C-alpha positions as semicolon CSV with decimal commas, in nm:
position;residue;x (nm);y (nm);z (nm)
1;X;2,703;4,812;24,450
2;X;2,719;5,235;24,499
3;X;2,393;5,460;24,617
4;X;2,422;5,764;24,455
5;X;2,181;6,046;24,648
6;X;1,962;6,372;24,475
7;X;1,773;6,625;24,648
8;X;1,568;6,832;24,440
9;X;1,383;7,121;24,492
10;X;1,076;7,217;24,411
11;X;1,048;7,400;24,063
12;X;0,655;7,529;24,030
13;X;0,563;7,185;23,843
14;X;0,704;6,910;23,951
15;X;0,696;6,957;24,352
16;X;0,981;6,730;24,409
17;X;1,033;6,625;24,849
18;X;1,123;6,867;25,041
19;X;1,259;6,629;25,275
20;X;1,413;6,293;25,134
21;X;1,672;6,174;24,864
22;X;1,595;6,021;24,594
23;X;1,834;5,734;24,673
24;X;1,985;5,502;24,307
25;X;2,148;5,189;24,437
26;X;2,344;5,107;24,047
27;X;2,412;4,736;24,048
28;X;2,154;4,622;24,330
29;X;2,078;4,311;24,154
30;X;2,316;4,219;23,960
31;X;2,259;3,912;23,717
32;X;1,954;3,865;23,989
33;X;1,739;4,063;23,791
34;X;1,463;3,766;23,815
35;X;1,441;3,819;24,177
36;X;1,353;4,217;24,110
37;X;0,965;4,165;24,206
38;X;0,952;3,834;24,412
39;X;1,176;4,066;24,651
40;X;1,029;4,416;24,598
41;X;0,739;4,198;24,740
42;X;0,864;3,962;25,005
43;X;0,996;4,320;25,202
44;X;0,603;4,404;25,185
45;X;0,661;4,660;24,828
46;X;0,390;4,532;24,677
47;X;0,082;4,671;24,378
48;X;0,389;4,626;24,185
49;X;0,380;4,556;23,809
50;X;0,667;4,527;23,451
51;X;0,647;4,790;23,202
52;X;0,817;5,111;23,124
53;X;0,843;5,456;23,275
54;X;0,653;5,723;23,165
55;X;0,747;5,926;22,797
56;X;0,655;6,291;22,999
57;X;0,798;6,461;23,368
58;X;0,488;6,292;23,653
59;X;0,494;6,180;23,998
60;X;0,302;6,008;24,271
61;X;0,248;6,222;24,570
62;X;0,051;6,002;24,745
63;X;0,352;5,757;24,784
64;X;0,699;5,664;24,755
65;X;0,790;5,419;24,454
66;X;1,048;5,194;24,388
67;X;1,142;5,085;24,066
68;X;1,387;4,818;23,931
69;X;1,538;4,731;23,585
70;X;1,497;4,411;23,479
71;X;1,636;4,500;23,123
72;X;1,816;4,716;22,909
73;X;1,930;5,054;22,991
74;X;1,686;5,419;22,956
75;X;1,824;5,763;23,023
76;X;1,555;5,922;23,247
77;X;1,544;6,286;23,393
78;X;1,447;6,267;23,756
79;X;1,349;6,577;23,976
80;X;1,179;6,791;23,692
81;X;1,328;6,945;23,344
82;X;1,606;7,130;23,553
83;X;1,629;6,738;23,734
84;X;1,947;6,547;23,663
85;X;1,988;6,290;23,419
86;X;2,054;5,964;23,440
87;X;2,167;5,627;23,262
88;X;2,043;5,308;23,451
89;X;2,084;4,981;23,329
90;X;1,972;4,635;23,411
91;X;1,982;4,489;23,829
92;X;1,949;4,903;23,916
93;X;1,735;5,034;24,183
94;X;1,556;5,373;24,246
95;X;1,394;5,547;24,521
96;X;1,189;5,796;24,470
97;X;1,051;5,994;24,794
98;X;0,737;6,137;24,724
99;X;0,692;6,393;24,489
100;X;0,977;6,344;24,306
101;X;0,904;6,354;23,917
102;X;1,064;6,088;23,631
103;X;1,060;6,069;23,321
104;X;1,236;5,929;22,997
105;X;1,422;6,049;22,781
106;X;1,475;5,738;22,569
107;X;1,552;5,363;22,572
108;X;1,684;5,061;22,448
109;X;1,442;4,816;22,266
110;X;1,463;4,568;22,527
111;X;1,434;4,750;22,841
112;X;1,188;4,681;23,097
113;X;1,147;4,813;23,489
114;X;0,944;4,625;23,805
115;X;0,767;4,918;23,975
116;X;0,640;4,908;24,324
117;X;0,445;5,077;24,657
118;X;0,514;4,992;25,029
119;X;0,271;4,812;25,136
120;X;0,120;4,744;24,817
121;X;-0,060;5,132;24,859
122;X;-0,225;5,260;24,557
123;X;-0,066;5,554;24,297
124;X;-0,216;5,836;24,150
125;X;-0,014;6,000;23,862
126;X;0,003;6,383;23,859
127;X;0,160;6,581;23,551
128;X;0,250;6,898;23,777
129;X;-0,152;7,102;23,707
130;X;-0,143;7,444;23,860
131;X;-0,444;7,378;24,027
132;X;-0,309;7,026;24,234
133;X;-0,065;7,252;24,375
134;X;-0,208;7,293;24,725
135;X;-0,328;6,920;24,726
136;X;-0,035;6,778;24,590
137;X;0,247;6,902;24,853
138;X;0,013;6,878;25,125
139;X;-0,046;6,478;25,052
140;X;0,400;6,458;24,952
141;X;0,453;6,628;25,359
142;X;0,133;6,327;25,444
143;X;0,274;5,971;25,284
144;X;0,445;5,779;25,579
145;X;0,804;5,644;25,630
146;X;0,839;5,309;25,459
147;X;0,876;5,023;25,717
148;X;1,112;4,883;25,490
149;X;1,421;4,864;25,220
150;X;1,295;4,732;24,983
151;X;1,555;4,534;24,798
152;X;1,730;4,483;25,163
153;X;1,457;4,469;25,397
154;X;1,536;4,568;25,784
155;X;1,875;4,755;25,679
156;X;1,967;4,947;25,327
157;X;1,955;5,288;25,245
158;X;1,633;5,329;25,324
159;X;1,759;5,358;25,647
160;X;2,045;5,485;25,610
161;X;1,919;5,811;25,395
162;X;1,536;5,838;25,521
163;X;1,480;5,714;25,865
164;X;1,744;5,970;25,986
165;X;1,808;6,380;25,978
166;X;2,144;6,329;25,828
167;X;2,083;6,341;25,427
168;X;2,414;6,386;25,244
169;X;2,416;6,545;24,916
170;X;2,635;6,463;24,592
171;X;2,373;6,666;24,392
172;X;2,151;6,955;24,439
173;X;1,880;7,126;24,197
């Protein structure tokens, strides 16, 4: 299991998050994908669902999101049009801070993902409309840090990278 860390800048359409990195935990649920949703919920990441990822750039300005790959593989782009293309597979987890753009480019026929939000918060769906800019930039800054990591509870990457001022970068766009 390894954690990839990405920071993305505002591209004028997709704001991304100005302070928190995207975290990809490769193989977090390797061989245990039936436990993804229950584990997220146990760690108070609720309002969960099982589906796919929209095939267009979008983000949530009012909440952080966790995505756990329950089955299959997908090629995603994270961070907007000039972001990072990633291939995710069964057992991987993506932690997307509020404002982070994400889009499905392609996926296997069996691709399923579990999504959830800290404390079961409701999410909005934004697509980069210019008229949304002032409000979404304000909203992103107001989203509180989660109290728990969706995979590990009271330890894990949320505490290593989000609850600290030291945010190492593997990639910066």
